[in-house]
C-alpha positions as CSV (number, residue, x, y, z in Angstrom):
1,M,-78.5,-41.3,-223.4
2,F,-78.1,-43.1,-226.7
3,V,-78.0,-42.0,-230.3
4,Y,-80.7,-44.1,-232.0
5,Q,-80.1,-45.5,-235.5
6,I,-82.5,-46.1,-238.3
7,D,-82.0,-48.6,-241.1
8,S,-83.4,-46.6,-244.0
9,V,-82.9,-49.3,-246.5
10,N,-85.2,-51.7,-244.6
11,I,-87.7,-49.0,-244.0
12,K,-88.0,-48.6,-247.8
13,R,-88.2,-52.4,-248.3
14,E,-91.0,-52.7,-245.7
15,A,-92.9,-49.8,-247.3
16,L,-92.8,-51.4,-250.7
17,F,-93.4,-54.9,-249.5
18,D,-96.6,-56.6,-250.8
19,P,-97.3,-60.0,-249.3
20,F,-99.7,-60.8,-252.1
21,A,-97.4,-60.0,-255.0
22,G,-97.4,-62.8,-257.6
23,I,-100.4,-64.6,-256.1
24,E,-103.3,-65.0,-258.5
25,G,-106.9,-65.1,-257.3
26,I,-106.2,-63.3,-254.0
27,D,-109.5,-61.4,-254.4
28,Y,-111.5,-64.7,-254.2
29,M,-109.6,-66.2,-251.2
30,P,-111.2,-66.4,-247.8
31,E,-109.9,-63.8,-245.3
32,A,-108.4,-66.4,-243.0
33,T,-106.3,-67.7,-246.0
34,K,-105.2,-64.2,-246.9
35,E,-104.2,-63.6,-243.3
36,D,-102.1,-66.8,-243.2
37,I,-100.4,-65.8,-246.4
38,R,-99.7,-62.3,-245.2
39,E,-98.3,-63.6,-241.9
40,E,-96.1,-66.2,-243.6
41,K,-94.7,-63.8,-246.3
42,T,-94.1,-61.1,-243.7
43,K,-92.2,-63.4,-241.4
44,Q,-90.1,-64.6,-244.4
45,M,-89.4,-61.0,-245.5
46,M,-88.3,-60.0,-242.0
47,L,-86.0,-63.0,-241.8
48,D,-84.5,-62.3,-245.3
49,N,-84.0,-58.6,-244.5
50,E,-82.7,-58.3,-241.0
51,P,-82.0,-54.7,-240.0
52,Y,-78.4,-53.6,-239.9
53,F,-77.2,-51.5,-237.0
54,S,-73.6,-50.7,-236.3
55,E,-72.3,-51.3,-232.8
56,V,-72.8,-48.5,-230.3
57,N,-69.8,-47.2,-228.4
58,P,-71.0,-45.5,-225.2
59,D,-67.9,-43.3,-225.1
60,T,-68.3,-41.8,-228.5
61,D,-71.9,-42.4,-229.6
62,C,-73.7,-41.4,-226.5
63,I,-74.5,-38.0,-225.0
64,N,-73.1,-37.2,-221.6
65,Q,-75.6,-36.1,-219.0
66,A,-73.3,-33.2,-218.0
67,F,-73.5,-31.9,-221.6
68,L,-77.2,-31.3,-221.1
69,A,-76.9,-29.5,-217.8
70,A,-76.6,-25.9,-218.9
71,S,-75.4,-23.4,-216.4
72,V,-77.1,-20.0,-216.5
73,R,-75.8,-17.1,-214.4
74,L,-78.5,-14.6,-213.4
75,T,-78.2,-11.4,-211.5
76,E,-81.2,-12.2,-209.2
77,E,-82.6,-15.2,-207.4
78,V,-85.0,-17.0,-209.6
79,N,-85.4,-20.4,-207.9
80,I,-89.1,-19.9,-207.4
81,D,-92.0,-21.5,-209.3
82,I,-94.0,-19.3,-211.6
83,L,-97.6,-19.5,-210.5
84,D,-99.1,-17.0,-213.0
85,P,-99.2,-18.7,-216.4
86,S,-99.7,-15.4,-218.2
87,I,-96.0,-14.4,-217.5
88,Y,-94.4,-17.3,-219.4
89,S,-94.8,-19.1,-222.6
90,I,-93.7,-22.4,-224.1
């Protein structure tokens, strides 16, 4: 299992990105032209702002499966399925 990373700087950049910033007359352009501009500007923004993720070291940055296997000691045998949904809750 891996610890996932988030590039918060790029998330903010993408949220504030406006592909039509600085373009006059955008309201009067055909939709196809707007879509072409949006696609081109978005591709360029993604190339200019590649996400940064540090290298993942599986020995230190990952969770060991054994860590998630909790051992519970009970006084009675409980290895049976609960068939009555009224006796348990999530």
